[in-house]
C-alpha positions in Angstrom: 36.9 123.7 89.1 40.6 123.3 89.5 41.1 124.2 85.8 39.4 127.4 86.3 42.5 128.8 88.2 44.4 128.6 84.8 42.5 131.7 83.8 44.0 133.7 86.5 47.5 133.0 85.0 47.1 134.3 81.5 47.0 138.1 81.2 46.4 139.4 77.8 49.3 139.1 75.5 50.9 136.2 77.3 53.3 134.2 75.0 54.8 130.9 75.7 58.6 130.7 76.5 60.4 128.4 74.2 63.5 126.6 74.8 66.5 128.4 73.3 64.6 130.6 71.0 62.6 133.8 70.6 59.9 133.9 67.9 59.3 137.0 65.9 55.7 137.4 64.9 54.1 139.5 62.2 51.6 141.7 63.6 50.3 145.3 63.9 51.7 147.2 67.1 48.4 147.9 68.8 49.9 149.4 72.1 53.1 150.1 74.0 52.0 147.5 76.6 51.7 144.7 74.2 54.4 142.9 72.1 53.9 142.3 68.4 51.3 139.7 67.8 50.0 137.9 64.7 46.3 138.9 64.0 43.6 139.7 61.5 45.5 142.9 60.1 48.6 140.9 59.7 46.7 138.4 57.4 45.0 141.2 55.7 48.3 142.8 54.9 49.7 139.6 53.3 51.2 137.6 56.1 50.9 133.9 55.1 52.2 130.7 56.6 52.7 128.3 53.7 55.7 129.9 52.2 57.8 129.1 55.2 56.9 125.5 55.6 59.2 122.8 54.3 59.7 119.0 54.5 60.7 119.2 58.2 57.9 121.5 59.2 56.4 118.7 61.1 55.1 117.8 64.7 56.7 114.8 65.8 55.6 113.2 69.1 57.7 110.5 70.9 55.6 108.3 73.0 56.2 105.4 75.4 56.0 104.2 79.0 57.7 105.9 81.9 61.5 105.7 81.6 61.3 104.2 78.2 64.0 106.4 76.9 61.7 108.6 74.9 63.1 111.8 76.2 66.7 111.0 75.1 65.4 109.9 71.6 63.3 113.1 71.2 66.1 115.3 72.1 68.8 113.7 69.9 66.2 113.4 67.2 65.4 117.1 67.3 69.1 118.0 67.1 69.6 115.7 64.2 66.7 117.1 62.1 67.2 120.8 63.1 63.8 120.9 64.9 62.8 122.3 68.2 62.7 120.0 71.3 60.1 120.5 73.8 60.5 118.4 77.0 57.5 116.6 78.4 55.2 119.1 80.1 55.1 118.7 83.9 52.6 120.1 86.5 54.4 123.6 86.5 54.3 124.1 82.9 52.0 127.3 83.2 54.7 128.8 85.4 57.3 128.3 82.4 54.7 130.0 80.0 54.3 132.9 82.3 58.1 133.4 82.9 58.0 132.8 86.7 61.4 132.7 88.3 60.4 130.2 90.8 57.4 127.8 90.7 54.2 128.9 92.1 52.6 127.1 95.0 50.6 124.0 94.1 47.4 125.8 94.7 48.1 127.7 91.4 49.3 124.7 89.5 46.3 122.4 89.6 46.2 121.6 93.4 47.8 118.4 92.6 51.0 116.6 93.3 52.9 114.0 91.1 54.8 112.8 94.0 51.6 112.2 96.1 50.0 110.3 93.2 52.9 107.7 93.2 53.0 107.3 96.9 49.4 107.5 97.6 47.4 106.8 94.3 44.0 106.2 96.0 44.2 109.4 98.2 40.7 110.4 99.3 41.2 114.0 98.4 40.9 113.2 94.8 44.7 114.1 93.9 44.9 111.4 91.3 42.1 112.7 88.9 43.0 116.3 89.5 46.6 115.4 88.5 45.3 113.6 85.3 43.1 116.5 84.2 45.5 119.1 85.0 48.3 117.2 83.0 45.9 116.9 80.0 45.5 120.7 80.2 49.3 121.1 80.3 49.8 118.8 77.4 47.2 120.8 75.4 48.8 124.1 76.2 52.1 122.6 75.3 50.8 121.3 72.0 49.2 124.7 71.2 52.9 126.2 71.8 54.2 123.6 69.4 51.7 124.4 66.6 52.1 128.1 67.2 56.0 127.7 66.8 55.7 125.5 63.6 53.2 128.0 61.9 55.1 131.1 63.0 58.6 129.9 62.0 58.3 127.0 59.8 60.5 124.9 62.3 59.3 121.5 63.2 58.9 120.4 66.8 59.6 117.2 68.6 57.4 116.5 71.7 57.4 114.0 74.5 54.0 112.8 74.5 50.9 114.9 73.4 47.3 115.4 74.4 46.3 112.8 71.9 48.2 110.0 73.9 47.3 111.4 77.3 44.3 108.9 77.7 46.6 106.0 78.3 47.3 107.1 81.9 43.4 107.6 82.4 42.9 104.1 81.3 45.6 102.7 83.7 44.4 104.8 86.6 40.8 103.4 86.1 41.8 99.9 85.8 43.9 100.1 89.0 41.1 101.7 90.8 42.7 105.0 91.4 39.9 107.1 89.9 36.0 106.6 89.7 33.9 105.9 86.5 32.5 109.4 86.8 36.0 110.9 86.5 36.6 108.7 83.2 33.3 110.3 81.8 34.3 113.8 82.8 37.7 113.5 81.2 36.3 112.0 78.0 33.7 114.9 77.9 36.6 117.5 78.2 38.9 115.8 75.8 36.0 115.4 73.1 35.4 119.1 73.1 39.1 120.2 73.2 41.1 117.9 71.1 39.0 118.3 68.1 40.3 121.8 67.9 43.8 120.6 67.1 45.3 118.6 64.3 47.0 115.4 65.2 50.8 115.0 65.0 52.3 114.3 61.6 54.4 111.5 63.1 54.3 109.3 66.3 57.3 107.5 67.4 56.5 104.7 69.9 59.2 103.3 72.1 58.3 99.8 73.1 59.7 99.0 76.6 58.4 96.1 78.5 56.7 97.0 81.8 59.3 94.9 83.7 62.1 96.8 82.4 60.3 100.1 83.0 60.0 99.1 86.7 63.7 98.1 87.1 64.7 101.7 85.6 62.3 103.5 88.0 63.7 101.5 90.9 67.3 102.7 89.9 66.1 106.4 89.5 67.2 109.0 92.1 63.5 109.8 92.8 62.2 108.1 96.0 58.6 108.4 95.0 59.2 106.3 91.7 60.9 103.3 93.6 57.6 101.5 94.1 55.3 102.1 91.2 53.3 99.0 90.9 54.0 96.7 87.8 50.2 96.4 87.2 50.0 100.2 86.6 52.9 100.1 84.2 51.5 97.1 82.3 48.2 98.9 82.1 49.9 101.9 80.5 51.6 99.6 78.0 48.3 97.7 77.1 46.5 101.0 76.5 49.2 102.2 74.2 49.1 99.1 72.1 45.3 98.2 72.3 43.8 102.0 72.2 46.2 104.7 71.4 48.4 103.3 68.5 45.7 101.7 66.3 43.7 104.9 66.5 46.5 107.4 65.9 48.0 105.3 63.0 44.7 106.3 61.0 45.6 110.0 60.9 49.4 110.1 61.6 52.4 108.3 60.4 53.6 105.7 63.0 57.1 104.3 63.7 57.7 101.8 66.6 61.1 100.6 68.1 62.1 98.6 70.9 64.3 100.2 73.6 67.7 99.3 72.0 66.5 100.2 68.5 65.5 103.8 69.8 69.1 104.4 70.9 70.1 104.4 67.1 69.1 108.0 66.3 70.7 107.6 62.7 68.4 104.8 62.0 65.3 106.6 63.2 66.2 109.7 61.1 66.7 107.5 58.1 63.3 105.9 58.7 61.8 109.4 58.8 63.5 110.3 55.5 61.7 107.6 53.8 58.1 108.6 55.1 55.9 110.1 52.4 53.6 111.9 54.9 50.7 111.2 52.6 47.8 110.9 55.1 46.3 113.1 57.8 44.2 116.3 58.0 47.5 118.4 57.6 47.4 117.7 53.8 44.0 119.5 53.5 45.2 122.7 55.1 45.8 126.0 53.3 46.6 129.5 54.4 43.1 130.2 55.4 42.9 127.4 57.8 46.5 128.1 58.9 45.5 131.6 59.8 42.5 130.4 62.1 44.8 127.8 63.7 47.4 130.6 64.5 44.6 132.8 65.9 43.5 129.9 68.2 46.9 128.7 69.4 48.4 132.1 70.4 45.3 132.9 72.6 46.2 130.8 75.7 43.1 131.9 77.5 40.9 130.6 74.5 42.8 127.3 74.6 42.5 126.9 78.3 38.8 127.6 78.3 38.4 124.4 75.9 39.0 122.4 79.0 36.5 124.1 81.3 32.9 122.9 81.7 30.3 123.7 84.4 30.0 120.3 85.7 30.2 119.3 89.4 32.8 116.7 90.3 33.9 116.4 93.9 37.7 115.7 92.9 38.1 119.0 91.0 35.3 121.3 92.1 36.1 124.1 94.5 33.4 126.6 95.9 33.1 130.1 95.1 34.6 131.5 98.4 37.6 129.2 97.8 38.0 130.4 94.4 37.7 134.1 95.3 40.3 133.3 98.0 42.7 131.9 95.5 42.1 134.8 93.1 43.1 137.4 95.6 46.0 135.3 96.9 47.3 135.2 93.3 46.7 138.9 92.8 48.9 139.6 96.1 51.9 137.8 94.7 54.7 140.0 93.6 54.1 141.5 90.2 50.7 140.1 89.8 48.5 143.0 90.9 48.6 144.6 87.4 49.6 143.8 84.0 53.2 143.1 83.4 55.3 146.2 83.4 53.0 148.1 85.6 54.0 146.8 89.0 56.2 149.0 91.2 56.6 146.1 93.8 58.9 144.3 91.4 60.8 147.2 90.1 58.8 148.6 87.1 59.5 152.1 86.3 58.1 154.9 84.3 54.7 153.4 84.7 53.0 156.9 84.3 54.7 157.1 80.7 53.2 153.8 79.5 
């Protein structure tokens, strides 16, 4: 399957790159080739998570329709509260995690295109569902980065959307006839076996921008492929948020909702957060033992990516053994990919025989 290609991209010891920060992790130095990482020995020797957590050690997800203003709110809110801002994951998020200087070809990034989706959402090659499933995977990987950062440093994280809200796009795609019913069933199966491994965000902030206003903003954007996004698709996203996602997420997370103009008042949003008591949700039940197991999961990106891979045939995402083999060797032939990082002469690595 297309997601299986993810496994090619995570050599042992891979760590996510975080905007503007380098996180130091308590661990035991196991070899010269690996960075210090948190592990069983670190926990046995006394490393604990709870002492570094404070009132703002929270994961906040800002949700909303396309061009609703959620990105600006998320970034300003993170600056205001002293939290880490993580921009919305895109189809090239894996490249950011592995530190690529230039994005790798689409064949190593889900074999899907966001631009193609907006220009030809009913493409016969199954691009729409590959994109949806790949974006869910990217959001899961980003969410694991957010949890890892929170538990490792104690600093809270503000995200744009999350894997918990990703289903609104699936609903909209299906309602508009962009994907088949079998794709919806496959997506739900993948989500059911993966999302349960993560705790929901502490707080969800929803920016309510009417679909008509969203369409106007998209037409004014500089991206040509966003000029003709159907109003029905945007309305379906809005409906799915209000009828499906928001009622469900408020059972486990705090929820704040603002219209487009209110969301521009960051001071007001920050003040509203101050008044929240955060008295519900599974985060209240956690202790250092569960934090330990959580950290072990989220730092292992191969393990996280495997949560979203099941052996099931679906034409939109399935590739043959020969095609997969071809992609594997094509990836290994890229500069610096033949051996583990630091052991490739073709990219200037030196003193390899001493490592």
